[in-house]
N, C-alpha and C positions, 0 to 999 in steps of 0.2 A: 504494499499500500504506499505509494509515493504520493498520493494525493492528500490534500488537506481537507479537514472537516470543519464545519462550524459547530458551535457548542451543542446544538440540537442533534446533529448527526453523531457527534461523539457520545452524547448521552444515550442514543439508541444502540450504538455499536457496543458500548461497554455495559449497557443495562444498568446505568447509574443515573439518578435524577440530576437535572441541571443545577438544582440548588446544591446538591452534594459536591458537584464539580467545582462550583464557586467557593464552597467552603474549603475544599482541598486546595484550591489555589491560594486563598487567603492564609491557610495555615502552612503553606510551603511544602505540601505533599506532591504538588504538581508544579512543573516549571511554568512560567508565564506563557501565554499564547503569543503567536506572531501577530502583530497588529493590536489595535485597541478597539473597544466597543463592538458594534455589530460587524465590523470587519475582521474581528479576531479569527485566527485559524489555528487548528490543532493538528498535531502530526501523529504518526504511528507511535512515537514515544509516549505521548499522552495517553493514547489508548492502552498501550502495554502497561504503563504505570497504574492506570485505573484497574485494569484486570488483575494486576498483581496485589494492589491494595484490597480489592475484593477477596481474592484468595486467602490473603493473610488475615483478613477479618473473619472469614469462614473458619479459619483455624484458631479463632478466638484470641488473636493478638491485639493488643491495644494500639491505638493510632500513634501514641508516643513512641512506641517500639518500632512500628511500621515506618514512621518518619525517619528514625535513626538508621534503620536498615537501607532506606532509599537514598539517604543523604549523600553518600559517596558514589553512587552507581551512575554510570554513563548509560546511554540508550542500549548499548550491547550487554552491559551488566544487568539492566532491568530484564531484557529478553531472556538472558540465561537464568536469572532468578525466577521468572515467570515459568519457564520450561521445567525448572526443578520443582517448583511448588505445585504446578499442574500434574507432574509425575507423581508427587506425593499424595495429591487429592485422589488420583485414580486408584491408589493403594489404600486409601482410607477405609476403614470398616463401615459397613452400611448401617450397623446398629450398635447399641451398647454391648449386646451379647456377643457380637462379632469382635468388638474391641477386647472384651474380657477374654474371650477364647484366644485371641492373638497374644495378649499379654501372658496368659498362663502357658502358652506354647513356648514363648520365649524364655520364660523363667524355668520351665522344665528342661529347656535345652542349655541352661546356663547362661543365656544372654541377659543383659540388664536393659531395662528401659531407661532412656535418658530422663533426667530430672527436669530439663527445660527444653523448650523447643529448639531445633537447629537454628543457627544464626549464620546462614549462608550469605556470603557477600558483605559481611560487616567486619569492622576491625575489633581488636580486643577490647577497646574502651566501650564500644557499643555492646559487645557480647557480655561484658561484666554487669551491665545494667539490666540484663534479662532477668525477670523476676523468677524466684524459686517457687517451687510448689508450697502450698501451705495446707494445713489441716483445719477444717472448720467443725466446731462443735455446735449442735442445735440444742438450745436450752428452751424447754417449754415453761413459760411463765404462767399461762392460763390456757385452757383448751384452744383458744382461738388466737393466741399471741405467742410468738417464738422470738427468742433472741439468737443471733448467730454470732459466734466468737471465734476468731482466728487463734489458733494455737501454734506455738507456745506463746504465752503472755509474759511480759516483764512483771517482776514482783509487784511494782507500784500499780501496774494496770490490773493485776490479779486481785489486789486489795480493793481497788475501785469496783471491780466486777463483783466481788463478795458483797460489798456494800450495796450495790445496785440490786443484787438478788435478794438481799435482806429487805430492802424497801419494796421491791416487787411482792415479796412474800406477804409483807404487812398490808400492802395495798389490795391484794386480791383475796386475802383471807376474809371470809364473811361476805364477799361480794359476788359470789357464784350465783 
């Protein structure tokens, strides 16, 4: 595709709303278009970047991480990263049960599952910012109210949580 696209054509080709494209431009996830106003035109690079952003979001990566991954990539790097991600998507499990089977098969074969998503095409500084997995605890405060807590907690946060749970217990006792 050597042709250029207007924003509406780009939106249809990438299956991304025009408003989202404008947001990505403002946030620096996409390079500026050629031209200004209604005469703005977008290239294959814009389309590839939009597709890559979509695939990374489908993999539950936050925009801040996506932005850092895209920051140092030229158009060829974006195309390579998109090809890698699309290859990974084809190998994604179709359901949670498929995922569990795959993880169990890996662990029975002695393979380990990576703690964080791969950071293809990023430098070490960006890779070190990749969030690690965390464990969440669900605490039922009342039959219709839950509190979700990421573990482990620092001591001071644990004390605050204990105080909060005591307050909740007093609040909900007798109010059933």
